[in-house]
N, C-alpha and C positions, 0 to 999 in steps of 0.2 A: 072171405077170410082175408086177413092182412099178410104182409110179408114176414112179420116177426112169429105169427100163428104158423105160417106155413113152414118155418125152419123147425119146429118142435113137431109137426104131423106128418113131414115129406120122409118117406124112406125109398130105397132105391128100388125098381121095380123092373124085371126083364121079361115077363111076359105082358102081352098085349092085346085087346080084344079086334075086331075089325071093325072098329068105328072111327070114320074119318075125323078129324079136327076142324070144329066149324069154322067158316070164313073169318067171323068177328073174332073169334079169340086167336087166330091166326093172326089177323089183323093187329092185334095187341103184341102179340109176341115181335111181329116184324118191327112195329114201331120202336121198341125196345132195344132190338137189334141195330136199328138205324142211328139210334141215340149212341150206344157203344162202339159204333164204327165211325160216327162223327169224333166223338170224343178221344179214342184210342187209336183209330186205326185197325183194329184187329177185323180181319177176313172171317165174319161169321156169318152163315147162310142157315136158313130154314130149308131144309129139304122135306118134300112131302111125296107120300105114293112112290117111295123108292124102296122096295124090299132086298135088293142085292146086296147091298153093305151089309145086312144082316141075314146070310144065308150061310150055309155050308158048314166045315167041320168048326171054324174060330167061332161061329155063332153059337154050335150047338155045345162046345167047351165052355162058353160063357153064360149057359143056360138062356139064351135069347129065342124068342119065338113070337111071331106075329109083328114084328117091328118093320115099321114102313115109314116113320117119319123121326126126323133127329136133327137137332142143330150139328152142324159140321163148323169147325174153329180152325182157321190155317193161320199161320202166321211165319217169320222166322224163326230160328232157334233162338234161344233166351229169353223168350218171353212167357217163361210157364207160369210163374204168379200172377201175371194180368191174365192171362188165359182163365185160370183158376177163380180170380176172384170176380169177373165179369162173368164168364159162364154161370157161375152161380146165382149171378142175378136173374139170370134166364129160368134157371131150374127152379129159384123159389117162386118168381113169378108165375110160370106155368103151374104150380102147385096152388095158387091164388085162384087159378082158373077151373082148378078140377081136374088136373092134368098128372099124369105120373113121368117120371123120368129117371134116368140113370147114366153116370158120368160113364164113358168108355174109351179106353187108350189104345188095348191091343184087341179085343176078341170082335174085331170086325175086318171087313174087307177094304184095305183102305184106298185101293184102286177103283173100287166101284164108288166111291163117293164121288158127286158132279160137282166138284170143287171149282170155280172159277179161280185159279191161282195167279198170281201176281209173282214177278222174278224174286226169286230166293224164298218163295214161302212154300210151305208143306203143310197138309193136314196135321194138326197137333192131337187132335180129340174130337170127339163125337159124343154128343149126349143124347141117347133116345128120348122121345115124347111121344105120349099119346094117351090112352084110357088103358091103364092097366086092368088084368085080370084079379088083381088084389091091391091092398095098399102097401104092400112090402110088410119087413119088419124090422124092429129097431135095433140097432147094432149095439153090442157092449161095448163100454166104455174103460179106459183106464182111469184109475183115481185121479180128480182132478188136481190135487197137490202134487203129483207125479210131473204134470205137466206145465207148471208153472213156478215161479220164484217171486216173493214181494218183501220190501223191507217193511218189518213190523207187522203189524195186523194186516190181514187183506180187507181191503175196501170193499163194501158191499156190490159198488158198480163193477169194480173187476170181477168178482166171484159171478155176478151176474153173467159177466163178458164171457167169462171161462165154461160156464155152463152151456151158454149158447154156441161157443167154438166146440164142445163137447159133441154137438148135434150134425157137425160138418161132416159128410162123407169124405173117407180118405182111402187111397188105394191098399186094398186088400184088409184095410178098417185098421191098419197099423198105428194111425196117429203118432206119426214120427213129427211133433213139431214140441216148442217150448216157447211159453210168454215169462217176459221177464219185467216186473213194473218196479220202476225206481222213479220216486217223485211224482208225476204224472205222466211219466214218459213210459213208452211199452215197446219192448223191443221183441219182436217175434221171430225165431228161428227155425229153420228147416231142419231135421236132421238127417243123416245120411240113409237114403231109402229111395227105391224106384219112384220117381213122380212126388216126390216130395215137395217140390217147389212149388208144384200146381197145386198139391194138396195146400199148401201152406195160403196160396191166395183164397182158395174156399173158406179155409178155417178163420182168416181174417176179416172176409167179409161178415160170416155169423159172428164174430168177437164184435165188429163195429155195432152189428143190430141189438146185441145182448148189452152193450155198453150205453144204451139208450142215447139220453140227451148228455151226458156227462162228456164233457170235452176234455180229451187226453191228446198226446203227441204219441206218432209213431216214431221211433228212434230210427 
């Protein structure tokens, strides 16, 4: 499965089987983590066989069960879009490896995450990863036209990119974003909603994948 294919087949999964992630798959994930950390400085860790973060009332509220593996993403405040963009790289990579995932920002025990924090950092999000009990369900989307604007007729590449953006997970499936095309420049805007900036990073990564080989500029 390619990353592009993973984008269209991946759905959020909260219930996991008691099957460990194979060392060779963990190594692929760790290699990407190392690459992201080198590029951005984001503090991302792959936490294995640690059930405490997804235990108790919060996990039950979020309908999580059997979750023992996850990515923890730590950073100083103000880096939400970067977290979303690069975290989604790990999400889709995991999908290509036959693993399931789910973004989580509230329904876990933040203090239980064994993150190695630098000064000024805190755990901003985690992403569960493992073998799901199912493959998840496709989320409902808003009409494509309500989430974008363009001058004149919509180019095919932009339509493809927007369709890819619609596959992106967002908090409470709110899809609080808007893309505006002017010439060959795209402006991506996060609307007012909880975690909308993190969502925007996720959506922008999907948009770029959907745009394929077309070269455009971010405003």
